[in-house]
C-alpha positions as CSV (number, residue, x, y, z in Angstrom):
1,M,3.2,4.4,-12.7
2,L,2.9,0.9,-14.1
3,D,1.1,-0.3,-11.0
4,G,-1.6,2.4,-11.5
5,L,-2.0,1.4,-15.2
6,L,-2.4,-2.2,-14.1
7,L,-5.1,-1.2,-11.7
8,C,-7.0,0.6,-14.5
9,L,-7.3,-2.7,-16.3
10,H,-9.6,-4.2,-13.7
11,P,-12.7,-4.3,-15.8
12,R,-11.0,-6.2,-18.6
13,L,-8.1,-8.0,-17.0
14,P,-8.7,-8.4,-13.3
15,Q,-5.6,-10.6,-13.0
16,A,-3.4,-7.7,-14.2
17,A,-5.1,-5.4,-11.6
18,A,-4.4,-8.0,-8.9
19,A,-0.7,-7.9,-9.9
20,G,-0.7,-4.1,-9.9
21,S,-2.2,-4.2,-6.4
22,F,0.4,-6.6,-5.3
23,L,3.1,-4.3,-6.6
24,I,1.6,-1.4,-4.7
25,F,1.4,-3.5,-1.5
26,V,5.0,-4.5,-1.7
27,M,6.2,-0.9,-2.5
28,S,4.2,0.4,0.5
29,F,5.6,-2.3,2.7
30,V,9.2,-1.4,1.8
31,T,8.5,2.3,2.3
32,L,6.9,1.7,5.7
33,S,10.1,-0.1,6.8
34,F,11.7,3.3,6.7
35,V,9.6,4.2,9.8
36,I,11.5,1.7,11.8
37,T,15.0,2.3,10.3
38,T,15.0,6.1,10.0
39,P,15.5,8.0,13.2
40,D,14.2,11.3,11.7
41,C,10.7,9.8,11.3
42,W,9.7,10.7,14.9
43,V,9.9,14.0,16.8
44,P,13.3,14.2,18.4
45,D,13.9,14.7,22.1
46,L,14.4,18.4,22.4
47,G,13.1,18.8,25.9
48,D,9.4,18.5,25.1
49,P,7.7,15.6,26.8
50,R,6.0,14.8,23.5
51,H,8.7,13.1,21.4
52,G,9.4,9.8,19.8
53,F,6.7,7.3,19.0
54,P,3.7,8.0,18.4
55,Y,4.6,11.6,17.3
56,P,5.7,11.6,13.7
57,S,7.9,14.4,12.3
58,G,7.4,15.9,8.9
59,A,9.3,13.0,7.3
60,G,7.4,10.5,9.3
61,T,4.0,11.7,8.1
62,L,5.1,11.4,4.5
63,V,6.1,7.7,5.2
64,L,3.0,6.9,7.2
65,K,0.7,7.8,4.3
66,D,1.8,4.5,2.8
67,A,-0.1,2.7,5.4
68,I,-3.3,3.9,3.7
69,R,-2.0,2.9,0.3
70,M,-1.0,-0.5,1.7
71,G,-4.5,-1.1,3.0
72,S,-6.2,0.0,-0.1
73,A,-3.9,-2.2,-2.2
74,L,-4.9,-5.2,-0.1
75,V,-8.6,-4.5,-0.7
76,T,-8.2,-4.0,-4.4
77,M,-6.0,-7.1,-4.7
78,A,-8.7,-9.2,-3.1
79,D,-11.4,-7.6,-5.2
80,S,-9.5,-8.2,-8.4
81,A,-8.7,-11.8,-7.5
82,K,-12.4,-12.4,-6.7
83,A,-13.4,-10.8,-10.1
84,Y,-10.9,-13.0,-11.9
85,L,-12.1,-16.2,-10.3
86,R,-15.7,-15.2,-11.0
87,K,-14.9,-14.5,-14.6
88,R,-12.9,-17.7,-14.9
89,G,-15.7,-19.7,-13.4
90,E,-18.2,-18.3,-15.9
91,A,-15.9,-19.2,-18.8
92,V,-15.5,-22.8,-17.6
93,A,-19.1,-23.4,-16.8
């Protein structure tokens, strides 16, 4: 929840929004590590030829949604950092 609130501060405090985006990126990275370490993320071998990677199970699809969050956090982090540097450059000049 704190990371979302930090993102909302983008117009006034872009450096806080960049920190919030970084927190979301790290959280998504940790959650995506479960795809590798949790055997229930992929369809088990029950005789069907379609099993394992790349066929996610119900739990796997819940974890893979974090790939989208991770990508959007990277974009918002870059945008917030660019806005901060632009704002800082105007204050110095």
